N, C-alpha and C positions, 0 to 999 in steps of 0.2 A: 337383660336384668331377670333371668329366670332364678326362681326360688332354688337355693342349693339343698334345702332339706326335702326328702321325700317321706310323705305320710301315707300309710295305707288306710284307705276306707274300705273295709270288706276287701275285695279282690281289685278295686280300683286304686291306682297309684296317683297321688296329687303331689305335685311339685318335683323337683330334682330333675327336670327335663322331661317328665312324663308327658304324653299327650294332654292337652287341655280337656277336661271332662265337662259334661253337661248336666245341669241340674234341674229339678223342678220340685214342686211340692204337692201333696195331694190337697185337693180343696173341696173335700166332701166330709160330712159328719164323721168325726173320729170315733164314734161309738157304733157305726154301721160297718161291720166287717165285710158284708157282700159288696156294697158299693165301692168301699175303699179298695178292695181286691181288684174290682174290675177296672178302676180308675188306674191302679198300679200297673196292671197288665197293659193297658193302652199306652201308658208312659214307656213302658219297656219296649213295645212294638215299634214306637216313633223314634226311638234311639236315645231315650233318657238313661244316663249311667248311674246316677245316685238320686234317690227320692227321699224327700224329708216329709215328716208326718208330725203335725201339731199334736202335743200331748197335754191338753188343758186340765185334766183331772185324773183320778186313779181309774175311774170307769172306762178310760180310753186304753188302759194298759193292756188288757186281754185282747183287743183288736190288734194293738200294735204286736204283741207277742205272735198273733196268729199270722200277720203279715210278713213278720220276719222268717218264720218258718216256710212260708210259701212263696217268697220273693226269690227271683233270681238274681237281682241287682241289690246293691247295699241299700238298707233303709237306715235313715238318720232320725233321732228323736228331737224335735223342737221343743225345748223348755224355757219357761218364763216364771219367775217369782219363786217356784217351789223346788229347793233341791231334793226332795223326797221323790219327786216325779222322775227327775234324772236318774236317781238310784235305782228305782223300779225299772226305768227303761233299760238300763244297763243290764240288770238281772234278766230282762226279757231277750237279751241278746242282739241288740242293735250294733250297727257297724261303727256308729259316731254319735255323739251328742252335741248338740248346738245349745249354748247358752248365751244369755245377754248379760254382761257383767252391769250394765246400768240398772237392773231390776232384780239383783239377786245379792244377799248379803256376802261379805267377806268370808264368813264361816261357813255359808251355803256353798260358796264356790270352792272352798278348800275340800268340803266334803265329797263334791262332785269329782275334783281333781283326783283325790286319792281313790276313789271307787273306779273311775277310768283307768287308772295306772294299774290297779289290780287286775282288771278285766282285759288289759292289753288293747284298748281301743283309743281312738284320738277324741279330741274335742275342737270344736271351733268356737272361738270368741267372736260373736257377731255384734260389733259396735254399730248401732243405728243413730242418725242424728236426732231422732225423736225421743230417745230414751237412753241418754248418756249418763254415766255415773256422776254423783254430786262432787262438787268442790274442784272442778278442773280448773287449770290456772291459765290454759292457752286462750289468746284472745280471738282467734278465728275458729270457725268450725272444723276445717281440716286439721287444725292442731289439737282441737279437743277431742277429736276421733282418734288421732294417733296417741295422745296422752292417755286416753282411756284404755287403748289396746296395750300400752306399756305398762300401766297399772296391773292389768290381768297377767301379762307376762312376767313381771317381778314375783307376782304371787305364785305362779305356776312353778317358776324356778325354785322359789323357797321350798315347795313341795317336792321339787325334783322331777317335774312332769315336763317333757319336751314334745310329746306327740300333738302338736298344735297347728291349727289352721286359723287364720284370722280374716275377718270381712269388716271393711270400713265403709258403711254405706250412708249417703244421704239422698235427699230427693231431687238434688239437681247435680247435673252431670259435672259442672266445673269444681264443686266441693269435693265430689267423689274422687274426681281424678286426682286432685292436688293431695287428698289425705292418702291414697293408695301410693303415690309417687314418694311422699315423704317416708312413709313406713317401709316401702321397698328399698329405699336408699340407706336405711339404717338396719334393717333386719332381713335375715334369709328365710324366714318361715313362709310357707305356701300361703297365698291369697286367694279367697273367693271372692270375685268381682262381681259388681251389678248394682242397681240402684235400689233404695228402698221407696216404697210409695211412687212407683214409676207412673202409674196411671193407666187408664184404659187405651184401647186401640182407636186410632192410631198414634196418638200421642206417646203413649208409654213406649211403644215400640221405637220410636224415633229418638226419645231422651235415652233409652237404654243403649241404643247403638252409638249415640253421642258420647256416653260415658265409657263404654267398653271398648270400642275400637281404638282410641289413642292409647290406651293402657295396653292392650294387647300388641299394638304395632311396637310399643317400647319393650316388649317381653315382660310385661307385669301382668300377672293373673295366671292362676293355675286350674281354676276351675270356676265356673260362672252360671248364673241364673238370670234370664231375661224374665224380670218379675212384671207380671201384667195383671190388670184386672180382666181376665179373660181366661178359657180353659187351659189348663196346664200343658196340654199338648202343643198349644199355639206357642206357648213359652220355649218348648224343646226344639220345635221346628225353626223357630226365629234364632236361637242360639246356634243351631247346626248351619243355618243359612249364614250367619255372620263369620263363623269359623270357616266354612267352606269358602265363602267370598274372599276372605283374606289369606286363603291358602295355608291355613293353619290345620286344616283336616282334609284328608283325601275327600274328593267329591265323588259320591255314587250318583244318586239321582239328582239332576238338575232341571227343574221346570222352567221352560220359557212360555209365556201366554201373553196374548194381546190385551190391550186395556179394554176392548169391545166398543162398539157404536151401534148406530141405527142398523148396520148390515148384518149384526150378528143374528144368525137363524135360531140359535137355542142358546140357553144358559150354559156358560163354560164350567161353573162350579162342579156340576156332576161329574164332567170329564176330568177335571184336575183332581177330584175325590178319588175317582176310580184310579188314576195313575199313581196316586199318593200310596194307595194300598198295596201297591207291588214293592214299595220301597224296601221293606225288610227282606226281600227276595233277591234283589240287585246286588251283585257282587263285584261289579265292574263299573267305571265311570259311565254315566248314560244321560244324555240330554234328550228331553221330549219337548216338543213345541206343541202347544194347544192353542188353536186359532179359531176364530168365530166364523170366518167367511173365506171365500177364495180370493179375495184381492191381494193380500200380502202372505196368505197362508202358505202356498207352496215355496215361496222364497224363503220365509222363515224355516219352514221344515227342512229346506235344503241343507241349512246350517246346522241341524241337529241330527241326531241318530234316528229318530222317528218323528213324524208329525201327525198330528190329529187335527182333522178340520171337520167342522159340521157341513154337510153337503145336503141340503134338503132335510129330510127326515133321518138320514144315515150319516155316519161317521166315515170320513175318508182317512185311510192310513198311508203316509207318504214316506218315501225313502229316497234320498238324494234329489228331492225335488219332484219326483214322479209318483203318481198314484199308484199303489200296489195293491189295494183292494179297498172294499167298503163293507161296513158292518152295522148291524143293528146295535143299539145301545146296550142291550142286555148281553150280548156277545163280545163286548169291548175288552173284558179283562182276558178272557181266553185267547183273543186275536193277539192282544199285545204280548202275553206269554210267548206265543208262536213266534211272532216277529222278533222279539228280543232273542229268542234261542237261534234265530237264523243270522243274527248280526255276526259279521267277522269279528 
């Protein structure tokens, strides 16, 4: 049930059989250009393809404009309540605007639709269970989400605007799944999937996976965000892991690590972090096993392309179950690059 329509968000195609894209959102002060740019670059490095920025007031527009100029991936303005902010964001050159039809007047929505049409950019109508339009007639929450989306669709068609992406999100997986199923059965517009108010780790990650996996398995969903009360980089890594685990995206770096126990000589987190830093450089499928001791380390490493195991105060590098060298922690990245280059 792949969305038949294809919408371009900057250079990223959404829908129409295009690869499922991964999104996140800046989680810093929208008036702080330096911090926002740093976070944007971190998201880009970890594989995010579309980034959204909250635009709460006119004072955030200059920061938005600066990020648009300096970003190599599409930037989306997230607008609530005030259509003027959407118009200013469009003038600033954003690749897409997201509005919530539940908290913007009909006349305001028309203004935004017309301005987006003139600028040649798409809109996302983001329907959230906590802020639905008034006067909906459907009896259940999934029906209300679909009805709210249909109202906006009819308004957009009156204006003659078709470059639309929809999202229908609830805080519970079952409602989100049902709403998206119903909408996908009726319409061919691209869908952005995920939960709203998913929660912190680990609950938010579990709930998001429960919502997204069934939809993706049915071919529903063209772009997604794993929304978490956590750093945005975690959202991106989680989304990538979900897509790769479902074979919906080619896997490059796959990390395998032990759960640790009392035999673990040193913390694994620094090793995992070091390996992840290499992810943007890896251009082929690569499995790296990171183990805390020698008990099952060599065995797990034998099934991976490379294995890392704490051995006393040093790190052992294994290939095909055999130790090939030991390195100090500070020399790990250099050694990994060398060993990756030697792989057949």
